C-alpha positions in Angstrom: 1.8 34.1 -27.9 -1.0 34.7 -25.3 -2.9 31.7 -26.6 0.2 29.4 -26.3 0.9 30.6 -22.8 -2.7 30.0 -21.8 -2.6 26.5 -23.1 0.7 25.8 -21.3 -0.4 27.3 -18.0 -3.7 25.3 -18.3 -1.7 22.1 -18.7 0.5 22.8 -15.7 -2.4 23.6 -13.5 -4.4 20.6 -14.7 -1.4 18.3 -14.1 -1.4 18.8 -10.3 -2.6 15.3 -9.1 -4.6 16.4 -6.1 -6.1 12.9 -5.4 -2.6 11.4 -5.2 -1.3 14.3 -3.1 -4.2 14.3 -0.6 -4.3 10.5 0.0 -0.5 10.5 0.6 -0.8 13.4 3.0 -3.6 11.6 4.8 -1.4 8.5 5.2 -3.5 6.3 2.9 -0.6 5.5 0.6 -0.6 5.6 -3.2 -4.2 5.9 -4.6 -3.0 4.3 -7.8 -2.7 1.0 -5.9 -6.3 1.2 -4.7 -9.6 0.2 -6.5 -9.4 1.2 -10.1 -6.0 2.8 -9.8 -7.4 6.2 -10.9 -6.3 9.4 -9.2 -9.7 11.0 -9.3 -12.4 11.6 -6.6 -14.4 8.4 -7.4 -11.4 6.2 -6.6 -10.5 8.3 -3.5 -14.0 7.6 -2.3 -13.1 3.9 -2.3 -10.7 4.5 0.5 -13.7 5.2 2.7 -12.6 8.8 3.3 -15.6 10.9 2.1 -14.1 14.3 3.1 -10.9 13.5 1.2 -13.0 12.5 -1.9 -15.0 15.7 -1.7 -11.8 17.7 -1.4 -10.3 15.9 -4.5 -13.5 16.6 -6.4 -13.4 20.3 -5.5 -9.7 20.7 -6.3 -9.8 18.8 -9.5 -12.8 20.9 -10.7 -11.3 24.1 -9.3 -8.0 23.7 -11.2 -9.9 23.5 -14.5 -12.1 26.4 -13.6 -9.2 28.6 -12.5 -7.1 27.8 -15.6 -10.0 28.9 -17.8 -11.0 31.9 -15.7 -7.5 33.3 -15.6 -7.1 33.0 -19.3 -10.5 34.6 -19.9 -9.5 37.5 -17.7 -6.2 38.2 -19.4 -6.6 37.1 -23.0 -10.3 36.5 -23.8 -12.6 33.5 -24.6 -10.3 31.8 -27.1 -7.5 31.7 -24.5 -10.0 30.4 -22.0 -10.9 27.5 -24.3 -7.3 26.7 -24.9 -6.5 26.9 -21.2 -9.4 24.6 -20.4 -8.3 22.1 -23.0 -4.8 22.3 -21.6 -6.1 21.6 -18.1 -7.9 18.5 -19.4 -4.7 17.3 -21.0 -2.7 18.0 -17.9 -5.1 16.0 -15.7 -5.3 13.0 -18.0 -1.7 13.0 -19.1 0.4 14.7 -16.3 4.1 15.0 -17.0 4.8 14.4 -13.3 3.2 10.9 -13.4 4.7 9.6 -16.6 1.6 10.9 -18.5 -0.6 8.5 -16.6 -3.3 10.6 -15.0 -7.0 10.6 -14.2 -10.1 10.4 -16.4 -10.9 14.1 -16.3 -14.5 14.3 -15.4 -14.3 16.7 -12.4 -11.8 18.8 -14.3 -14.1 18.9 -17.3 -17.0 20.1 -15.3 -14.9 22.8 -13.8 -13.7 23.9 -17.2 -17.3 24.0 -18.6 -18.6 25.9 -15.6 -15.9 28.6 -16.1 -16.1 28.9 -19.9 -19.9 28.8 -20.1 -21.7 28.4 -16.9 -25.1 27.3 -18.4 -23.3 24.5 -20.3 -21.5 23.5 -17.1 -24.7 23.6 -15.0 -26.5 21.4 -17.6 -23.6 18.9 -17.6 -23.5 18.8 -13.8 -27.3 18.3 -13.7 -27.1 15.5 -16.2 -24.4 13.8 -14.2 -26.4 14.0 -11.0 -29.6 12.8 -12.7 -27.8 9.8 -14.2 -26.0 9.0 -11.0 -29.3 9.1 -9.0 -31.0 6.8 -11.5 -28.3 4.3 -12.3 -25.6 4.8 -9.6 -22.8 4.3 -12.1 -20.2 7.1 -12.1 -18.8 6.3 -15.5 -22.2 6.1 -17.2 -23.1 9.5 -15.6 -20.0 11.1 -16.9 -20.2 9.6 -20.4 -23.8 10.8 -20.8 -23.2 14.3 -19.4 -20.1 15.0 -21.5 -21.3 13.1 -24.5 -24.3 15.5 -24.7 -22.2 18.6 -24.0 -21.2 19.4 -27.6 -24.8 19.6 -28.6 -25.6 21.7 -25.5 -22.6 23.8 -26.1 -23.5 24.5 -29.7 -27.1 25.5 -28.8 -26.3 27.5 -25.7 -22.9 29.1 -26.4 -21.9 28.6 -30.0 -19.2 26.8 -32.0 -16.2 27.9 -29.9 -17.6 26.3 -26.7 -19.0 23.4 -28.7 -15.6 22.6 -30.1 -14.1 22.6 -26.5 -17.0 20.3 -25.4 -16.2 17.9 -28.3 -12.5 17.8 -27.4 -13.4 17.1 -23.8 -15.9 14.4 -24.7 -13.4 12.6 -27.0 -10.7 12.7 -24.4 -13.0 11.5 -21.6 -14.4 8.7 -23.8 -10.8 7.6 -24.6 -9.9 7.5 -21.0 -13.1 5.5 -20.2 -12.4 2.8 -22.8 -12.2 0.1 -20.1 -15.4 1.4 -18.4 -17.3 1.3 -21.7 -16.3 -2.3 -22.2 -17.6 -3.2 -18.7 -20.8 -1.2 -19.3 -21.5 -3.2 -22.4 -21.0 -6.4 -20.5 -23.0 -5.2 -17.5 -20.0 -5.5 -15.3 -19.3 -1.8 -14.4 -19.4 -1.3 -10.6 -21.8 1.0 -9.0 -21.0 4.1 -6.9 -19.9 2.9 -3.5 -19.6 4.8 -0.3 -17.6 2.2 1.6 -14.1 0.7 1.4 -15.0 -2.0 -1.2 -12.5 -2.2 -3.9 -13.4 -2.1 -7.6 -13.1 -5.2 -9.7 
C-alpha cells in the first residue's frame, strides 16, 4: 500500500506544470504556443525571460526530488524509486494537460539527485559538459540520461539502475523528434534570446 501511495503522490507532484503556470502568471501566454511547444525550462528560455526559465528548471527538478525524498523518509528506498518514477510520468503525461507534458529532463535530474546523489551529480556534470561542448540541450540530456543506467548500476546498485533505465527510456521516447533532427543535423542550439525554435 505504501508503495502504491508513493507512486501516486509522485505522479501528482510531477504533473504540476510549472513552466505553463509561471509563463501565464508572467503574462507571457501559453508556453505551448511558443518555440517547441514544450512546457519545460528550455522552451521557457525561448521567451527571453531567463529568471523565469531558471525558476522553471528549479521547480521541475524540485518536484521530482521532493517526491522521492518524501517517499524515502516515510517508506524507504523502494518507495523513493517508485515515487521518482511516478514524478517522471506525471511531468511527461500530466492528467491536467490531457497527458501532454514535458520531456522530463529537469525532473529526472531532481529524482536522481534525491535517490542517489552521486548518480545525480554525474548526470548533471555530463549534461553540463555536453552543453558546453555542443550547445545542444537535447544531445546533452540524451547523453547524460542514456549513460545513467550504467552509472547507477556501478555506483548504487540494481534498484537505482532500474530507475535510471526507466527514466532513460521515457526521456528518449519524449525526445523522438529531437533525435530525428539530431541525425539530420537540424537540431537547434541552446539560445538565450527570443528566437523561436524551428
